[in-house]
Biotite code that builds the C-alpha atoms (Angstrom):
import biotite.structure as struc

atoms = struc.array([
    struc.Atom([68.231, 171.934, -115.521], chain_id="A", res_id=1, res_name="UNK", atom_name="CA", element="C"),
    struc.Atom([64.765, 170.854, -114.533], chain_id="A", res_id=2, res_name="UNK", atom_name="CA", element="C"),
    struc.Atom([61.933, 171.805, -116.875], chain_id="A", res_id=3, res_name="UNK", atom_name="CA", element="C"),
    struc.Atom([58.225, 171.765, -116.608], chain_id="A", res_id=4, res_name="UNK", atom_name="CA", element="C"),
    struc.Atom([55.330, 173.638, -114.696], chain_id="A", res_id=5, res_name="UNK", atom_name="CA", element="C"),
    struc.Atom([56.378, 174.803, -111.334], chain_id="A", res_id=6, res_name="UNK", atom_name="CA", element="C"),
    struc.Atom([53.994, 172.511, -109.454], chain_id="A", res_id=7, res_name="UNK", atom_name="CA", element="C"),
    struc.Atom([55.751, 169.499, -110.951], chain_id="A", res_id=8, res_name="UNK", atom_name="CA", element="C"),
    struc.Atom([59.125, 170.894, -110.301], chain_id="A", res_id=9, res_name="UNK", atom_name="CA", element="C"),
    struc.Atom([58.231, 171.598, -106.689], chain_id="A", res_id=10, res_name="UNK", atom_name="CA", element="C"),
    struc.Atom([56.857, 168.134, -106.154], chain_id="A", res_id=11, res_name="UNK", atom_name="CA", element="C"),
    struc.Atom([60.184, 166.759, -107.354], chain_id="A", res_id=12, res_name="UNK", atom_name="CA", element="C"),
    struc.Atom([62.086, 169.153, -105.123], chain_id="A", res_id=13, res_name="UNK", atom_name="CA", element="C"),
    struc.Atom([59.970, 167.878, -102.205], chain_id="A", res_id=14, res_name="UNK", atom_name="CA", element="C"),
    struc.Atom([60.617, 164.327, -103.043], chain_id="A", res_id=15, res_name="UNK", atom_name="CA", element="C"),
    struc.Atom([64.340, 164.765, -103.326], chain_id="A", res_id=16, res_name="UNK", atom_name="CA", element="C"),
    struc.Atom([64.441, 166.710, -100.044], chain_id="A", res_id=17, res_name="UNK", atom_name="CA", element="C"),
    struc.Atom([62.420, 163.839, -98.396], chain_id="A", res_id=18, res_name="UNK", atom_name="CA", element="C"),
    struc.Atom([64.759, 161.025, -99.511], chain_id="A", res_id=19, res_name="UNK", atom_name="CA", element="C"),
    struc.Atom([68.120, 162.947, -99.757], chain_id="A", res_id=20, res_name="UNK", atom_name="CA", element="C"),
    struc.Atom([69.553, 161.952, -96.382], chain_id="A", res_id=21, res_name="UNK", atom_name="CA", element="C"),
    struc.Atom([68.945, 158.129, -97.289], chain_id="A", res_id=22, res_name="UNK", atom_name="CA", element="C"),
    struc.Atom([70.394, 158.452, -100.864], chain_id="A", res_id=23, res_name="UNK", atom_name="CA", element="C"),
    struc.Atom([73.532, 160.291, -99.258], chain_id="A", res_id=24, res_name="UNK", atom_name="CA", element="C"),
    struc.Atom([73.934, 157.628, -96.544], chain_id="A", res_id=25, res_name="UNK", atom_name="CA", element="C"),
    struc.Atom([73.567, 154.697, -98.903], chain_id="A", res_id=26, res_name="UNK", atom_name="CA", element="C"),
    struc.Atom([76.325, 156.338, -101.351], chain_id="A", res_id=27, res_name="UNK", atom_name="CA", element="C"),
    struc.Atom([78.456, 157.074, -98.166], chain_id="A", res_id=28, res_name="UNK", atom_name="CA", element="C"),
    struc.Atom([78.257, 153.288, -97.064], chain_id="A", res_id=29, res_name="UNK", atom_name="CA", element="C"),
    struc.Atom([79.265, 152.225, -100.574], chain_id="A", res_id=30, res_name="UNK", atom_name="CA", element="C"),
    struc.Atom([82.184, 154.578, -100.922], chain_id="A", res_id=31, res_name="UNK", atom_name="CA", element="C"),
    struc.Atom([83.548, 153.510, -97.423], chain_id="A", res_id=32, res_name="UNK", atom_name="CA", element="C"),
    struc.Atom([83.347, 149.920, -98.602], chain_id="A", res_id=33, res_name="UNK", atom_name="CA", element="C"),
    struc.Atom([85.139, 150.538, -101.759], chain_id="A", res_id=34, res_name="UNK", atom_name="CA", element="C"),
    struc.Atom([87.964, 152.425, -100.075], chain_id="A", res_id=35, res_name="UNK", atom_name="CA", element="C"),
    struc.Atom([88.818, 149.576, -97.458], chain_id="A", res_id=36, res_name="UNK", atom_name="CA", element="C"),
    struc.Atom([91.607, 148.196, -99.681], chain_id="A", res_id=37, res_name="UNK", atom_name="CA", element="C"),
    struc.Atom([93.012, 151.681, -99.840], chain_id="A", res_id=38, res_name="UNK", atom_name="CA", element="C"),
    struc.Atom([93.400, 152.415, -96.125], chain_id="A", res_id=39, res_name="UNK", atom_name="CA", element="C"),
    struc.Atom([96.165, 154.532, -95.134], chain_id="A", res_id=40, res_name="UNK", atom_name="CA", element="C"),
    struc.Atom([99.109, 152.365, -94.341], chain_id="A", res_id=41, res_name="UNK", atom_name="CA", element="C"),
    struc.Atom([99.999, 154.520, -91.352], chain_id="A", res_id=42, res_name="UNK", atom_name="CA", element="C"),
    struc.Atom([96.752, 153.532, -89.485], chain_id="A", res_id=43, res_name="UNK", atom_name="CA", element="C"),
    struc.Atom([96.607, 150.556, -87.112], chain_id="A", res_id=44, res_name="UNK", atom_name="CA", element="C"),
    struc.Atom([93.634, 149.205, -89.015], chain_id="A", res_id=45, res_name="UNK", atom_name="CA", element="C"),
    struc.Atom([95.464, 149.259, -92.461], chain_id="A", res_id=46, res_name="UNK", atom_name="CA", element="C"),
    struc.Atom([98.498, 147.532, -90.674], chain_id="A", res_id=47, res_name="UNK", atom_name="CA", element="C"),
    struc.Atom([96.224, 144.642, -89.842], chain_id="A", res_id=48, res_name="UNK", atom_name="CA", element="C"),
    struc.Atom([95.565, 143.986, -93.567], chain_id="A", res_id=49, res_name="UNK", atom_name="CA", element="C"),
    struc.Atom([95.839, 144.514, -96.307], chain_id="A", res_id=50, res_name="UNK", atom_name="CA", element="C"),
    struc.Atom([92.170, 144.087, -96.812], chain_id="A", res_id=51, res_name="UNK", atom_name="CA", element="C"),
    struc.Atom([90.175, 142.835, -99.388], chain_id="A", res_id=52, res_name="UNK", atom_name="CA", element="C"),
    struc.Atom([86.957, 144.717, -100.981], chain_id="A", res_id=53, res_name="UNK", atom_name="CA", element="C"),
    struc.Atom([84.521, 145.536, -98.290], chain_id="A", res_id=54, res_name="UNK", atom_name="CA", element="C"),
    struc.Atom([80.741, 144.283, -98.597], chain_id="A", res_id=55, res_name="UNK", atom_name="CA", element="C"),
    struc.Atom([77.486, 144.588, -96.815], chain_id="A", res_id=56, res_name="UNK", atom_name="CA", element="C"),
    struc.Atom([76.091, 141.474, -95.123], chain_id="A", res_id=57, res_name="UNK", atom_name="CA", element="C"),
    struc.Atom([72.946, 140.229, -93.394], chain_id="A", res_id=58, res_name="UNK", atom_name="CA", element="C"),
    struc.Atom([70.890, 137.275, -93.372], chain_id="A", res_id=59, res_name="UNK", atom_name="CA", element="C"),
    struc.Atom([67.383, 136.761, -91.993], chain_id="A", res_id=60, res_name="UNK", atom_name="CA", element="C"),
    struc.Atom([67.331, 137.786, -88.366], chain_id="A", res_id=61, res_name="UNK", atom_name="CA", element="C"),
    struc.Atom([71.060, 137.874, -87.984], chain_id="A", res_id=62, res_name="UNK", atom_name="CA", element="C"),
    struc.Atom([72.888, 141.196, -87.435], chain_id="A", res_id=63, res_name="UNK", atom_name="CA", element="C"),
    struc.Atom([73.413, 143.390, -90.327], chain_id="A", res_id=64, res_name="UNK", atom_name="CA", element="C"),
    struc.Atom([76.934, 144.453, -91.173], chain_id="A", res_id=65, res_name="UNK", atom_name="CA", element="C"),
    struc.Atom([77.474, 147.517, -93.112], chain_id="A", res_id=66, res_name="UNK", atom_name="CA", element="C"),
    struc.Atom([81.222, 146.507, -93.748], chain_id="A", res_id=67, res_name="UNK", atom_name="CA", element="C"),
    struc.Atom([82.720, 143.053, -93.858], chain_id="A", res_id=68, res_name="UNK", atom_name="CA", element="C"),
    struc.Atom([86.130, 142.457, -95.345], chain_id="A", res_id=69, res_name="UNK", atom_name="CA", element="C"),
    struc.Atom([88.752, 139.625, -95.177], chain_id="A", res_id=70, res_name="UNK", atom_name="CA", element="C"),
    struc.Atom([92.360, 140.226, -94.884], chain_id="A", res_id=71, res_name="UNK", atom_name="CA", element="C"),
    struc.Atom([94.252, 139.203, -98.165], chain_id="A", res_id=72, res_name="UNK", atom_name="CA", element="C"),
    struc.Atom([95.871, 136.438, -96.412], chain_id="A", res_id=73, res_name="UNK", atom_name="CA", element="C"),
    struc.Atom([92.588, 135.246, -94.931], chain_id="A", res_id=74, res_name="UNK", atom_name="CA", element="C"),
    struc.Atom([93.674, 135.532, -91.344], chain_id="A", res_id=75, res_name="UNK", atom_name="CA", element="C"),
    struc.Atom([91.493, 138.400, -90.256], chain_id="A", res_id=76, res_name="UNK", atom_name="CA", element="C"),
    struc.Atom([87.903, 139.616, -90.483], chain_id="A", res_id=77, res_name="UNK", atom_name="CA", element="C"),
    struc.Atom([86.967, 143.211, -90.414], chain_id="A", res_id=78, res_name="UNK", atom_name="CA", element="C"),
    struc.Atom([83.393, 144.057, -89.398], chain_id="A", res_id=79, res_name="UNK", atom_name="CA", element="C"),
    struc.Atom([81.946, 147.595, -89.123], chain_id="A", res_id=80, res_name="UNK", atom_name="CA", element="C"),
    struc.Atom([79.139, 149.840, -88.949], chain_id="A", res_id=81, res_name="UNK", atom_name="CA", element="C"),
    struc.Atom([79.058, 152.757, -91.427], chain_id="A", res_id=82, res_name="UNK", atom_name="CA", element="C"),
    struc.Atom([76.966, 155.877, -90.504], chain_id="A", res_id=83, res_name="UNK", atom_name="CA", element="C"),
    struc.Atom([76.444, 159.110, -92.236], chain_id="A", res_id=84, res_name="UNK", atom_name="CA", element="C"),
    struc.Atom([75.386, 162.334, -90.675], chain_id="A", res_id=85, res_name="UNK", atom_name="CA", element="C"),
    struc.Atom([75.105, 165.930, -91.869], chain_id="A", res_id=86, res_name="UNK", atom_name="CA", element="C"),
    struc.Atom([76.710, 166.989, -88.607], chain_id="A", res_id=87, res_name="UNK", atom_name="CA", element="C"),
    struc.Atom([79.984, 165.649, -86.691], chain_id="A", res_id=88, res_name="UNK", atom_name="CA", element="C"),
    struc.Atom([79.185, 162.831, -84.358], chain_id="A", res_id=89, res_name="UNK", atom_name="CA", element="C"),
    struc.Atom([80.063, 163.452, -80.637], chain_id="A", res_id=90, res_name="UNK", atom_name="CA", element="C"),
    struc.Atom([82.402, 161.405, -78.747], chain_id="A", res_id=91, res_name="UNK", atom_name="CA", element="C"),
    struc.Atom([79.605, 159.662, -76.676], chain_id="A", res_id=92, res_name="UNK", atom_name="CA", element="C"),
    struc.Atom([77.744, 158.759, -80.018], chain_id="A", res_id=93, res_name="UNK", atom_name="CA", element="C"),
    struc.Atom([80.873, 157.361, -81.415], chain_id="A", res_id=94, res_name="UNK", atom_name="CA", element="C"),
    struc.Atom([81.516, 155.294, -78.202], chain_id="A", res_id=95, res_name="UNK", atom_name="CA", element="C"),
    struc.Atom([78.023, 154.086, -77.891], chain_id="A", res_id=96, res_name="UNK", atom_name="CA", element="C"),
    struc.Atom([77.638, 150.250, -78.534], chain_id="A", res_id=97, res_name="UNK", atom_name="CA", element="C"),
])
């Protein structure tokens, strides 16, 4: 439980509300990367694996990838974008390049 004078608690709450979306998004990305090796075997993506652990990758002005994983036999590369939203994405948003 947060303690202290109300103005300090209010300021902390304001700060948390300001940064909460970014904190949740960062945690979501990390959770998704960790779960790549555990993809449900019934999915087409999992059948292309099994996959090693996912990582985030970027270098200089190159594109940033939220998810990079190599199949355990080294024959395939998985590249992905991970997005978090407090609402469900629409089909056009999912299909947008």
